[in-house]
C-alpha positions in Angstrom: 66.3 -59.9 -112.7 62.5 -60.4 -113.0 60.1 -62.1 -115.4 57.3 -60.4 -117.2 54.2 -62.6 -117.7 51.5 -61.4 -120.0 48.2 -63.3 -119.6 45.7 -63.2 -122.5 42.2 -64.4 -122.0 41.1 -66.9 -124.7 38.5 -65.8 -127.2 35.0 -66.8 -126.6 33.4 -70.1 -127.4 29.8 -69.2 -126.5 27.7 -66.3 -125.4 28.4 -65.2 -121.8 25.2 -66.5 -120.4 25.7 -69.8 -122.2 29.2 -70.4 -120.7 29.5 -73.8 -119.1 31.9 -75.0 -116.3 35.0 -76.7 -117.7 33.8 -75.8 -121.2 35.8 -77.7 -123.9 34.0 -76.2 -126.9 36.1 -74.7 -129.7 35.9 -71.0 -130.7 32.6 -69.9 -132.0 32.1 -67.6 -135.0 32.1 -64.5 -132.8 35.3 -65.6 -131.1 37.1 -65.8 -134.5 35.7 -62.4 -135.5 36.9 -60.8 -132.3 40.4 -62.2 -132.8 40.6 -60.6 -136.2 39.5 -57.3 -134.7 42.1 -57.2 -131.8 44.9 -59.2 -133.2 47.0 -56.2 -134.0 47.2 -55.2 -130.3 48.0 -58.8 -129.1 50.3 -60.1 -131.8 53.4 -58.2 -130.4 53.1 -60.3 -127.2 54.2 -63.3 -129.3 57.7 -62.0 -129.3 58.0 -63.4 -125.8 60.8 -65.9 -125.1 58.3 -68.4 -123.7 54.7 -68.9 -125.1 52.1 -71.1 -123.3 48.4 -71.8 -123.4 45.9 -73.8 -121.3 44.8 -77.2 -122.8 41.4 -76.0 -123.8 40.5 -75.9 -127.5 39.7 -72.2 -127.4 42.9 -71.3 -125.7 45.0 -73.3 -128.1 43.1 -71.8 -131.1 43.5 -68.3 -129.8 47.2 -68.7 -129.3 47.6 -70.2 -132.7 45.5 -67.5 -134.4 47.7 -64.9 -132.8 50.8 -66.6 -134.1 52.1 -67.5 -130.7 52.6 -71.2 -131.4 52.1 -71.9 -127.7 53.1 -74.9 -125.6 50.2 -76.5 -123.7 50.6 -76.2 -119.9 48.3 -78.5 -117.9 48.7 -76.3 -114.8 46.8 -73.6 -116.8 43.7 -75.7 -117.1 40.4 -74.3 -115.8 39.1 -75.1 -112.4 38.0 -78.8 -112.0 34.3 -78.4 -111.5 33.6 -82.1 -110.8 30.0 -83.1 -111.4 29.1 -79.5 -112.4 31.3 -79.9 -115.5 29.4 -79.0 -118.7 26.6 -77.2 -116.8 25.8 -73.4 -116.7 25.7 -71.6 -113.4 21.9 -71.3 -113.8 21.5 -75.0 -114.3 23.6 -75.8 -111.2 21.8 -73.2 -109.1 18.5 -74.8 -110.0 19.7 -78.2 -109.0 22.0 -77.5 -106.1 21.3 -74.0 -104.7 22.9 -74.8 -101.3 26.0 -76.1 -103.1 26.3 -72.9 -105.2 25.9 -70.8 -102.0 28.7 -72.8 -100.3 31.0 -72.6 -103.3 30.6 -68.8 -103.6 30.9 -68.2 -99.8 33.8 -70.4 -98.9 37.0 -70.6 -101.0 37.8 -74.0 -99.5 34.5 -75.5 -100.4 34.2 -77.9 -103.3 30.5 -79.1 -103.2 30.8 -80.3 -106.9 33.5 -82.8 -105.9 36.2 -81.1 -107.9 38.7 -78.5 -107.0 38.1 -75.7 -104.5 38.6 -72.1 -105.5 41.6 -71.9 -103.1 43.2 -75.0 -104.6 42.6 -73.6 -108.1 44.2 -70.2 -107.2 47.1 -72.0 -105.5 47.7 -74.3 -108.6 47.8 -71.3 -111.0 50.0 -69.4 -108.6 52.4 -72.4 -108.4 52.7 -72.3 -112.2 53.5 -68.5 -112.0 56.2 -69.2 -109.3 57.9 -71.8 -111.4 58.4 -69.6 -114.5 62.1 -69.3 -115.2 63.5 -65.9 -114.2 64.9 -64.9 -117.5 64.8 -61.1 -117.4 62.4 -61.4 -120.3 58.9 -62.1 -121.3 56.4 -64.9 -121.1 52.9 -64.9 -122.7 50.2 -67.3 -121.8 46.7 -67.7 -123.3 44.2 -69.2 -120.8 40.6 -69.3 -119.8 39.4 -66.1 -118.2 39.0 -68.0 -114.9 42.8 -68.8 -115.0 43.7 -65.2 -115.6 41.5 -64.2 -112.6 43.1 -66.8 -110.4 46.6 -65.6 -111.4 45.8 -62.0 -110.6 44.4 -62.9 -107.2 47.5 -64.9 -106.4 49.9 -62.3 -107.8 48.3 -59.5 -105.7 48.2 -61.7 -102.6 44.5 -60.8 -102.4 42.0 -62.7 -100.4 40.5 -65.6 -102.4 37.1 -63.9 -102.3 38.5 -61.2 -104.5 38.3 -63.7 -107.4 34.6 -62.9 -107.7 35.3 -59.2 -108.2 37.7 -59.6 -111.1 36.1 -59.3 -114.5 38.2 -60.8 -117.3 36.8 -60.4 -120.8 37.7 -62.6 -123.7 40.9 -61.4 -125.5 41.8 -59.0 -122.7 45.4 -59.0 -121.6 47.2 -58.1 -118.4 50.8 -58.2 -117.4 52.4 -59.1 -114.1 56.1 -58.7 -113.4 58.4 -59.9 -110.6 59.8 -63.0 -109.1 58.3 -66.1 -107.5 56.2 -65.0 -104.6 56.8 -61.3 -105.4 54.5 -60.2 -108.2 53.3 -56.7 -109.3 50.5 -55.8 -111.6 51.7 -53.8 -114.6 49.2 -51.7 -116.5 50.4 -50.4 -119.8 48.8 -48.4 -122.6 47.9 -50.5 -125.6 48.7 -49.1 -129.0 45.6 -48.5 -131.1 
């Protein structure tokens, strides 16, 4: 028996360059439009036995718009960015360039006073490993950063791999397996 976990990245709440750490903004107009364009490919995932979302407004709204009626999971929250919360990467780099360099170079570093990258990946992985083995499906809508962390954990990749995973809004990926033994499952999406 194994569990199948489909992770859906929440729709956007701002333009990519305007994204802020720990962003609690709701979906923007473009995010709602994009949901309408891709809903037909994602709605079937709502047939999962268990449906979850991260606590952010855009994750909850994305899950609701797709008809998932997801249960909020605090463990799927974005990385705690401490005093950098609400700032863009450009703003932080201008204020604390050495802190940004340390954060990007060392996964155990938390110059912002929040959660380190390693702690974030471990937290999300812990959530994965506590999913019930129901020989069925789970779907979770979460921030792109959470999806990246889950993939790094599932593949047992070095934490630095996190920076090389690009997760676009409303993209979906599936991992299958058992706690501590996950595999990436790439499938064709009906058009």
